C-alpha positions as CSV (number, residue, x, y, z in Angstrom):
1,X,0.0,0.0,0.0
2,X,2.8,2.4,0.9
3,X,4.7,1.6,-2.2
4,X,1.6,2.4,-4.3
5,X,1.3,5.8,-2.7
6,X,5.0,6.4,-3.3
7,X,4.7,5.5,-7.0
8,X,1.8,8.0,-7.4
9,X,3.8,10.6,-5.6
10,X,6.7,10.0,-7.9
11,X,4.5,10.2,-11.0
12,X,3.1,13.5,-9.7
13,X,6.6,14.8,-9.1
14,X,7.6,13.7,-12.6
15,X,4.6,15.6,-14.1
16,X,5.5,18.7,-12.1
17,X,9.2,18.5,-13.3
18,X,8.1,18.0,-16.9
19,X,5.8,21.1,-16.8
20,X,8.4,23.3,-15.1
21,X,11.0,22.2,-17.6
22,X,8.7,23.0,-20.6
23,X,7.8,26.4,-19.2
24,X,11.4,27.4,-18.6
25,X,12.3,26.2,-22.1
26,X,9.6,28.3,-23.6
27,X,10.6,31.3,-21.5
28,X,14.2,30.9,-22.6
29,X,13.2,31.1,-26.2
30,X,10.9,34.1,-25.9
31,X,13.1,36.4,-23.8
32,X,15.1,39.0,-25.7
33,X,17.8,39.3,-23.0
34,X,20.6,36.7,-23.3
35,X,21.4,36.7,-19.6
36,X,17.8,35.9,-18.7
37,X,17.6,33.3,-21.5
38,X,20.7,31.6,-20.0
39,X,19.1,31.6,-16.6
40,X,15.9,30.0,-17.9
41,X,18.0,27.4,-19.8
42,X,19.8,26.6,-16.6
43,X,16.5,26.1,-14.8
44,X,15.4,23.9,-17.7
45,X,18.5,21.7,-17.1
46,X,17.8,21.5,-13.4
47,X,14.2,20.4,-14.0
48,X,15.2,18.0,-16.7
49,X,17.7,16.4,-14.4
50,X,15.0,16.1,-11.6
51,X,12.7,14.6,-14.2
52,X,15.3,12.0,-15.2
53,X,16.1,11.1,-11.6
54,X,12.4,10.7,-10.8
55,X,11.9,8.5,-13.9
56,X,14.8,6.3,-12.7
57,X,13.1,6.0,-9.3
58,X,9.8,5.2,-10.9
59,X,11.4,2.4,-13.0
60,X,13.0,1.0,-9.9
61,X,9.7,0.5,-8.3
62,X,7.7,-0.6,-11.3
63,X,10.0,-3.1,-13.0
64,X,11.8,-6.1,-11.6
65,X,15.6,-6.1,-11.3
66,X,16.6,-7.4,-14.8
67,X,20.0,-6.5,-16.1
68,X,18.6,-4.2,-18.8
69,X,16.3,-2.4,-16.4
70,X,19.2,-1.8,-14.0
71,X,21.4,-0.4,-16.8
72,X,18.6,1.9,-18.0
73,X,17.9,3.1,-14.4
74,X,21.6,3.8,-13.8
75,X,21.9,5.6,-17.1
76,X,18.9,7.8,-16.2
77,X,20.4,8.5,-12.8
78,X,23.8,9.5,-14.1
79,X,22.3,11.7,-16.9
80,X,19.9,13.3,-14.4
81,X,22.6,14.0,-11.9
82,X,24.8,15.5,-14.6
83,X,21.9,17.8,-15.8
84,X,21.2,19.0,-12.3
85,X,24.9,19.7,-11.7
86,X,25.3,21.5,-15.1
87,X,22.2,23.5,-14.5
88,X,23.3,24.7,-11.0
89,X,26.7,25.6,-12.4
90,X,25.2,27.5,-15.4
91,X,22.7,29.2,-13.1
92,X,25.4,30.6,-10.9
93,X,27.4,31.7,-13.9
94,X,24.5,33.6,-15.5
95,X,23.4,35.1,-12.2
96,X,26.9,36.5,-11.7
97,X,27.1,37.7,-15.3
98,X,23.7,39.4,-15.0
99,X,24.7,41.0,-11.6
100,X,27.9,42.3,-13.1
101,X,26.1,43.7,-16.1
102,X,23.6,45.5,-13.9
103,X,26.3,46.9,-11.6
104,X,28.4,48.4,-14.4
105,X,27.5,51.9,-15.6
106,X,25.9,52.0,-19.0
């Protein structure tokens, strides 16, 4: 019973991450400012990484431990962790870049 609730919570988290990733992707394409577009792209990476990690967790609970399933789960976990790390790194870079551009006299 508890695992069923956990599966549904993971599916809801996956849907939220997917929606946030799509919204930030749309925002990054529509904004005219390059610094803001970079910030939105970094948030897209973070949400995409969360989505991949959540998908790996869902696969762990849904499928049995076959070799192919474990390989796919591990691949999703590694790709998700890399996306989260790259998104955080890019976010800090673009935030500093935006702060420096707003501090400098025009």
